[in-house]
C-alpha positions, 0 to 999 in steps of 0.5 A: 500500500502507499500511505501519506501522513499529513501533519503541520511539522516534524519537530520533536514531539509525541505526534511527530515521533509516532509519525516517523515510527509508523513510517519506518514500520510501513517501509519495513513491511514493504509498503511505500511511505510519505510524509507531508509537513513544513519540515523539522528535525525529524525529516532526517529520520524519514530519509534514513529509513527510505520514506519520502518527505514533501515540504509544504508550509502548512504549519501556520493557520493562515491564508498562505497555508490555504494556498497550498491546496493546489500543491497538495493536489499535485503531490497526491497526483504524483504519489498516488496514495491509497491512504492519507492519514491526517493528524492535525486539524488545519492540515485536515482542512487543506486535505478536505478541500484538496480532495474536493473535485479531485481528478485522480484516484481518491485515497482513503482518509484516516484521521487520528484525534490526538487531543480534546480539541476546544473548538468542535466546529474547527475540529470537524475536519478530523471527522471527515474521514473513512476511519477515525482513531482515538488515542484514549477512551477519553478522546473516543468519548469526546468524539462520540459526544461532538460528532456524528460518527459511525461506531464501526469507523471509530477505533481506540489505539493508545499512543505507544511508548518506545521501550528501546528508549524507556525501559528499566535498564540501570542508570550508569554510575557516571550519569548518577554522579553527574546528576548529583553534582548538578542537583546535590539538593536531591541526594538522599531524598525521595524525588517527586517529579512533575515533568512537562513544559512550563505552562499554567495548565500543567499543574505546577502550582498544585505540585508546589502546594503539595510541599506544604503538606509533606515532610520536606526533610524527606522529599525533593521536587523536580520540574524538568521542562522547557520554558518558552519565551512567552512563558517567562513571566509565568515562570517568574511567578512560580519562582516567587510563589516557591519563595513565598512558601519558603520552599526554595530548597525543596523544589528545583526547575531542571530545564529541558532535558534530553535524558528524560528517561534517566530523569524518570529512573532517578525519580521515586514518583512521577506525577501528572497534575494537569488542570485540564483533562489530558487526552493521554498523558504520555509522561505517565506511561514513559515513567512507568516503563522506566520503573518509576511509581506514577500518580495523578488526578483521576480523570482523562487519559491519565486515569486510564493509564494509571488505573492499568498500572497501579490504581493506588496512584489515582487521586481525586482531582484537585485534592492536594491533601489526599495526594500528600497522604497517598504518597507513602501508600504508593511508595510501599507498593512494588514499582512497575515491572512493565507497562501494558502492551496496548501502550507500546510502540509495537502495539500502536503501529500494528493496530494502525496497520490493521485499521489501514487494512480494514479500510482497504478491504471495505473499499475493495 
């Protein structure tokens, strides 16, 4: 089969990595794979495994990007895909208009809802598909509530964790020494980790509040994640909040980390405390795959993943006192040995291939 995946960019991110992983799997299975995007760091990985990349400036939601409809038609006429897999709303609109009155062979359209999109009408482009993939039960319910979709065309496929990158292989002595040299305040402490970029809905304020209810002589909190330029004022606010609560010695911002798998391993508990329901909650699965305990609010995709790993880690949304009380209960349970198969990269690519094959069989 000939498959095109369509998304805004190929910069580093979960959706982008999944796109590359699926492309690699397609090539290994003897299929033809192409990706259409505005480019990014991961294009080289496509080239490495023999996929084709078409550079199309469709990352920005503007008139100039809409003008790419004609160019997208040309790509389809050249590549002649059997399947077009759309992974984002704006590219899905461009695809929709490109295939209106299309003169060539019309491909089958697959879409993946990667989020709980806040604008249902704008997101409608993702429902204009022959088969639709939801990345969690939470997202599946959202689709059912907001769009008229045939149940037989709706498929639950969880996002997949790469076990080559996230696993229980031991930390090297060199890495541990480098970590404790950089962050000596974490030595001989139970490390609580809230990973994620610095933004207001990631639950950082709840994490800070947590340290008002626990014995800070035992615990240290780390927050690994990048600070975007437009988030500097919020970052400064968080630092002031920590200072006001006299927690400066007990909480550390670690910045963006390329060694996040090792940071998970050095952590005793990894948390997700987002103030909005997460469509999936990738960090929970990655951390569990690395053998760290996990905790989070009992809603959204985070509830689904923690419930399948260790339900004791689930806490009523927003109840920071309960979160504090439950930490010791979590710590006395055995850490995760592995993650459920449905959360692995292999399961993701195989299940997606099954959807492709199902769609082709329906069309034949």
